[in-house]
C-alpha distance (Angstrom), angle and dihedral (degrees) to the residues before:
residue distance angle dihedral
L1 . . .
P2 3.84 . .
I3 3.83 89.2 .
A4 3.81 91.2 52.0
I5 3.80 92.0 48.6
K6 3.81 90.7 49.5
A7 3.82 91.6 47.6
R8 3.79 90.5 55.6
E9 3.81 91.1 47.2
E10 3.81 89.8 51.9
G11 3.82 91.2 53.8
F12 3.81 100.2 -105.8
T13 3.79 115.5 150.6
G14 3.80 98.5 -158.5
L15 3.80 142.4 27.0
I16 3.80 131.8 -163.7
V17 3.80 116.5 -152.3
P18 3.82 136.9 163.7
K19 3.79 111.2 -77.2
A20 3.82 90.5 -116.0
N21 3.82 89.6 63.0
V22 3.78 100.3 39.9
M23 3.82 95.9 97.2
E24 3.80 95.2 57.3
A25 3.83 94.5 42.6
A26 3.83 92.2 48.2
V27 3.81 89.9 63.8
V28 3.81 86.6 83.0
N29 3.80 109.4 88.0
N30 3.84 126.4 -145.2
L31 3.80 88.6 38.2
D32 3.82 127.0 96.9
V33 3.81 107.0 -134.4
Y34 3.80 119.1 -165.8
G35 3.79 125.3 -168.4
V36 3.82 119.5 -149.4
E37 3.80 134.4 179.1
N38 3.82 100.2 -148.8
I39 3.80 143.3 7.1
K40 3.85 92.2 -101.7
E41 3.81 89.4 67.5
V42 3.80 89.4 54.5
I43 3.84 92.6 50.4
D44 3.81 92.4 46.6
F45 3.80 90.1 49.0
F46 3.79 93.1 54.1
N47 3.82 91.0 44.3
G48 3.80 89.2 54.1
E49 3.80 92.8 -118.7
V50 3.83 95.8 120.2
D51 3.78 135.1 26.1
L52 3.76 120.5 -132.7
T53 3.79 120.9 -155.9
P54 3.82 115.9 -139.7
T55 3.80 116.1 -124.5
I56 3.80 111.3 -116.2
I57 3.80 121.7 -157.6
D58 3.78 126.7 -179.9
T59 3.80 95.7 -137.7
R60 3.80 97.0 -164.5
A61 3.81 94.0 45.7
E62 3.81 89.9 48.1
F63 3.79 90.0 47.9
Y64 3.80 97.9 52.0
K65 3.82 97.2 36.6
T66 3.81 98.9 80.0
Q67 3.80 103.0 18.2
Q68 3.79 96.2 111.6
N69 3.82 99.0 35.6
F70 3.81 104.1 114.6
D71 3.79 123.8 168.9
L72 3.81 92.8 -159.6
D73 3.80 127.6 56.3
F74 3.79 134.4 -177.7
A75 3.82 88.2 -130.2
D76 3.82 86.0 79.0
V77 3.82 90.8 59.8
K78 3.78 110.0 88.6
G79 3.80 117.5 -146.5
Q80 3.82 117.3 -27.6
E81 3.83 92.1 122.4
N82 3.81 92.7 160.2
V83 3.81 91.6 53.7
K84 3.80 92.7 47.4
R85 3.80 87.9 51.1
A86 3.81 91.2 52.2
L87 3.82 91.3 49.3
E88 3.80 90.1 48.6
V89 3.82 90.4 53.3
A90 3.82 90.6 47.8
A91 3.82 91.9 50.5
A92 3.81 93.8 45.6
G93 3.80 95.9 51.3
G94 3.80 101.5 28.0
H95 3.81 89.9 -114.6
N96 3.79 123.6 162.5
L97 3.78 116.7 -123.5
I98 3.79 142.9 -167.8
M99 3.79 123.7 -159.2
V100 3.80 118.7 -155.1
G101 3.79 124.2 -171.2
P102 3.80 145.8 115.6
P103 3.82 121.0 -61.6
G104 3.80 113.7 -81.3
A105 3.80 95.3 24.3
G106 3.82 91.5 119.8
K107 3.81 101.9 -103.4
S108 3.81 95.6 137.9
M109 3.79 93.1 39.8
M110 3.81 91.7 56.7
A111 3.80 94.1 42.6
K112 3.82 90.6 57.0
R113 3.82 89.3 57.0
I114 3.81 95.7 55.6
P115 3.85 94.7 95.4
S116 3.82 88.5 60.3
I117 3.83 91.5 65.2
L118 3.81 98.3 41.7
P119 3.82 118.4 101.9
P120 3.82 114.9 -94.6
L121 3.79 116.7 -91.1
T122 3.78 115.5 -99.2
L123 3.79 115.0 -127.0
Q124 3.81 89.5 -107.5
E125 3.82 91.6 51.6
A126 3.80 90.4 47.3
L127 3.82 92.0 53.7
E128 3.80 91.1 45.8
T129 3.81 92.3 49.9
T130 3.81 93.2 43.9
K131 3.82 91.1 53.0
I132 3.81 91.0 56.7
H133 3.81 93.0 49.3
S134 3.82 90.4 44.3
V135 3.81 91.9 54.6
A136 3.81 89.6 48.7
G137 3.82 91.9 49.6
K138 3.80 92.3 -119.7
M139 3.81 97.4 128.4
G140 3.79 117.9 106.5
S141 3.81 120.1 -130.7
S142 3.82 91.0 -111.8
T143 3.82 94.9 47.9
S144 3.79 121.0 91.5
L145 3.80 102.9 167.0
L146 3.79 134.1 11.6
T147 3.80 105.6 -121.2
Q148 3.81 100.4 175.5
R149 3.76 129.9 58.7
P150 3.82 111.9 -94.4
F151 3.78 120.8 -107.7
R152 3.79 112.8 -161.0
S153 3.80 121.5 -172.5
P154 3.82 111.6 179.1
H155 3.81 120.4 -170.6
H156 3.80 117.5 -107.3
T157 3.83 90.3 -112.3
I158 3.82 90.9 66.6
S159 3.81 117.4 134.1
S160 3.79 125.7 -124.2
V161 3.82 92.5 -108.9
A162 3.80 92.9 49.7
L163 3.81 90.5 51.2
V164 3.81 102.0 45.9
G165 3.81 101.1 19.9
G166 3.76 134.3 -117.0
G167 3.78 131.3 108.2
T168 3.81 131.8 152.0
Y169 3.79 88.5 -56.4
P170 3.83 100.5 31.1
Q171 3.78 114.4 -119.4
P172 3.82 130.8 176.9
G173 3.80 113.9 -93.6
E174 3.79 128.9 -142.8
I175 3.81 92.7 -82.4
S176 3.82 89.9 59.0
L177 3.80 93.8 41.9
A178 3.84 85.8 55.3
H179 3.83 91.1 53.7
N180 3.84 110.2 137.1
G181 3.81 88.5 9.9
V182 3.79 143.7 55.9
L183 3.81 132.1 -56.0
F184 3.81 107.3 -158.6
L185 3.80 117.2 -161.6
D186 3.79 106.0 -171.6
E187 3.81 113.1 -159.9
I188 3.78 88.9 5.6
L189 3.81 93.8 -172.8
E190 3.81 89.5 63.4
F191 3.82 90.3 65.3
K192 3.79 116.8 97.0
K193 3.77 110.2 -91.5
E194 3.81 93.0 -128.6
V195 3.82 89.6 53.3
L196 3.82 92.8 51.2
E197 3.81 91.2 48.9
L198 3.81 89.1 61.4
L199 3.81 88.3 68.9
R200 3.80 93.4 67.3
Q201 3.81 97.4 82.2
P202 3.84 97.0 42.6
L203 3.82 90.3 48.6
E204 3.80 89.1 56.6
D205 3.81 102.3 36.5
R206 3.84 100.7 26.9
I207 3.82 89.0 -137.7
I208 3.80 132.8 79.6
N209 3.79 123.1 -137.4
I210 3.81 115.7 -151.8
S211 3.80 118.5 -169.3
R212 3.79 122.4 -161.9
L213 3.78 132.7 174.7
K214 3.82 95.4 -95.2
D215 3.77 102.2 27.5
S216 3.79 147.4 -3.3
Y217 3.80 128.6 -125.2
T218 3.78 135.0 -156.9
L219 3.81 116.3 -154.2
P220 3.81 127.3 -175.8
S221 3.81 117.1 -111.4
N222 3.79 107.9 169.0
F223 3.79 101.5 148.1
I224 3.81 141.1 135.6
P225 3.82 109.1 -109.3
V226 3.80 114.1 -147.7
G227 3.78 120.9 -176.7
T228 3.78 137.0 178.4
F229 3.77 134.4 -163.8
N230 3.80 140.8 164.2
P231 3.83 117.1 -107.0
C232 3.82 91.1 -117.5
P233 3.83 138.4 -1.4
C234 3.82 93.7 -86.2
G235 3.82 92.1 39.6
K236 3.82 96.1 -134.1
M237 3.79 99.7 105.4
L238 3.84 111.4 108.0
D239 3.82 90.1 11.3
Y240 3.79 93.4 125.1
D241 3.82 94.4 166.0
S242 3.80 92.9 59.7
T243 3.81 125.9 88.4
S244 3.81 89.2 -143.9
V245 3.78 119.8 90.6
C246 3.79 130.5 -144.2
T247 3.80 112.2 -93.6
C248 3.82 97.5 -172.8
T249 3.79 121.2 117.3
E250 3.80 120.4 -128.2
L251 3.80 89.5 -109.0
E252 3.81 91.5 53.8
K253 3.81 90.8 49.2
R254 3.81 92.5 50.3
R255 3.79 93.2 47.5
Y256 3.80 90.2 48.6
I257 3.80 97.5 50.5
N258 3.83 92.9 40.8
R259 3.80 90.3 65.5
M260 3.80 84.7 88.9
S261 3.79 113.6 61.1
R262 3.78 122.6 -127.9
S263 3.81 90.7 -119.5
L264 3.82 92.3 56.4
L265 3.80 92.9 43.8
D266 3.80 88.3 51.8
R267 3.81 88.2 62.4
I268 3.81 93.1 57.5
D269 3.80 112.4 101.9
I270 3.81 101.3 -165.1
L271 3.80 129.9 28.0
N272 3.80 110.4 -174.0
F273 3.79 130.7 -174.4
V274 3.83 116.0 -135.9
P275 3.82 112.5 -158.3
R276 3.78 125.3 -160.2
I277 3.78 112.3 -89.6
K278 3.81 113.7 -98.6
T279 3.81 121.5 -117.2
A280 3.82 92.4 -116.4
E281 3.83 90.4 57.2
I282 3.80 94.3 53.4
C283 3.81 94.0 70.3
I284 3.81 97.8 48.5
G285 3.81 120.4 104.1
K286 3.78 125.8 -120.6
D287 3.78 113.7 -29.6
E288 3.80 119.7 -108.3
I289 3.80 88.6 -135.6
N290 3.80 101.4 80.2
S291 3.78 136.1 161.6
D292 3.80 94.2 -97.7
N293 3.80 97.1 58.8
M294 3.80 92.2 38.4
R295 3.82 90.9 51.9
H296 3.81 90.9 48.3
R297 3.81 91.2 56.4
V298 3.79 91.0 45.5
I299 3.81 92.5 52.1
V300 3.82 91.9 49.0
A301 3.82 90.4 51.6
I302 3.82 91.0 48.5
E303 3.81 91.2 51.8
I304 3.82 88.1 55.5
Q305 3.81 89.1 52.4
K306 3.82 91.4 49.3
E307 3.79 89.3 57.2
R308 3.81 92.0 46.0
F309 3.81 93.9 49.8
K310 3.83 99.7 36.1
N311 3.83 92.4 118.1
T312 3.82 95.1 42.2
N313 3.80 139.0 64.4
Y314 3.80 92.4 -112.4
R315 3.80 125.0 106.9
Y316 3.80 104.3 175.2
N317 3.80 134.7 31.5
S318 3.81 90.2 -115.5
E319 3.83 91.4 62.1
V320 3.81 95.7 60.5
V321 3.81 112.2 108.0
G322 3.79 141.9 179.9
K323 3.77 121.8 -6.1
D324 3.82 90.5 -9.9
V325 3.83 89.1 76.6
L326 3.80 93.2 68.9
R327 3.81 92.7 34.2
L328 3.81 96.1 53.7
F329 3.81 98.8 31.9
K330 3.78 108.5 55.6
L331 3.82 113.4 -154.6
S332 3.79 126.4 -153.6
K333 3.81 120.0 -129.9
G334 3.79 90.0 -106.4
A335 3.79 92.5 52.3
K336 3.81 91.5 49.2
K337 3.81 90.4 51.0
V338 3.81 92.5 51.9
L339 3.81 91.7 48.1
E340 3.80 93.2 47.8
S341 3.80 90.7 51.4
Y342 3.79 91.4 48.4
Y343 3.80 92.1 47.6
K344 3.81 92.1 52.0
N345 3.79 98.0 44.3
Y346 3.79 100.7 40.6
D347 3.77 132.0 53.7
I348 3.81 99.3 -110.8
T349 3.79 130.4 140.2
L350 3.78 129.7 -131.9
R351 3.80 87.0 -100.0
G352 3.80 88.7 55.5
Y353 3.81 90.1 48.9
T354 3.82 93.2 55.3
K355 3.80 90.8 40.4
I356 3.81 90.3 61.5
I357 3.81 90.0 52.0
K358 3.81 93.0 50.7
V359 3.80 94.9 48.0
A360 3.83 90.4 46.2
R361 3.81 89.7 51.7
T362 3.81 90.4 53.4
I363 3.81 91.4 50.0
A364 3.80 88.8 51.1
D365 3.82 90.7 49.6
L366 3.81 89.8 53.8
E367 3.81 89.6 53.4
C368 3.82 93.7 53.8
């Protein structure tokens, strides 16, 4: 796709690509794109011995056709209203989130449904996202344009290069493949500590800078990070509905939780506890809180943010930094008093102070 876009910019009228890539290249209009299976077809075409038919794709029709086709829905998640609310807040404000709870509580199941409540991709975002996946060779032969927000879920054994990108021939990593979507880190404390620490700069800057001997590269990485972990190594701590008791020692608990540094934890907007589902909730039918009504509320809240940030470079509440937090989010005297008391009595940083304001603003936007 990037090659096709560049060819059009350079004034070329046609482009010949392998047949497996013709669908993604044909997204670019005002350019005849031909798909071939071997070099002989190319030679015969230029010698006038065969005719090739350009592949035509209606980009807008292709874009809107499958935008709302989701395989997973929050209606299938029974109970867990507080967790659904936290995920709704995260989606509405672009906030990162970590869910903590005992094994089997449904943390991963709910995380996989987050794309179904995010606002639809704009055509510009779809092209931007498709370009990244095209460069990485992640596009299927039948796919021309990514129409849904990406959901990336790397295994905890992932290497640093695979996560942030790079290599001998630099390729986008998982944080760039999750651009405009969700990066899901299941059992986040099982990831290598040095790998997790690499997330600090992209979480702040929403780009990743990769330096190599001959050149340096800047790749986009504006994604919503979602993580999960158990409250302790055995997973029984805080599981008050279980007859089992936690068998971990205090030393084991400290070692487990210290796998995530304080500086990285300080960059997490929402930490939400996920309890085990109650017996009474198991027998109920489909939940009234489904992806459709959650997504509607999210979109309304995002429209409010668009109006608020129309003269800025911000898109979501979570992106606001520095002095703009207090300038754009007006606090009442009562709110300031509560925050000051919290800041004095609890061990939070200035980043944590502004983080509370941004999350509160998103909650207020959802109530409008």
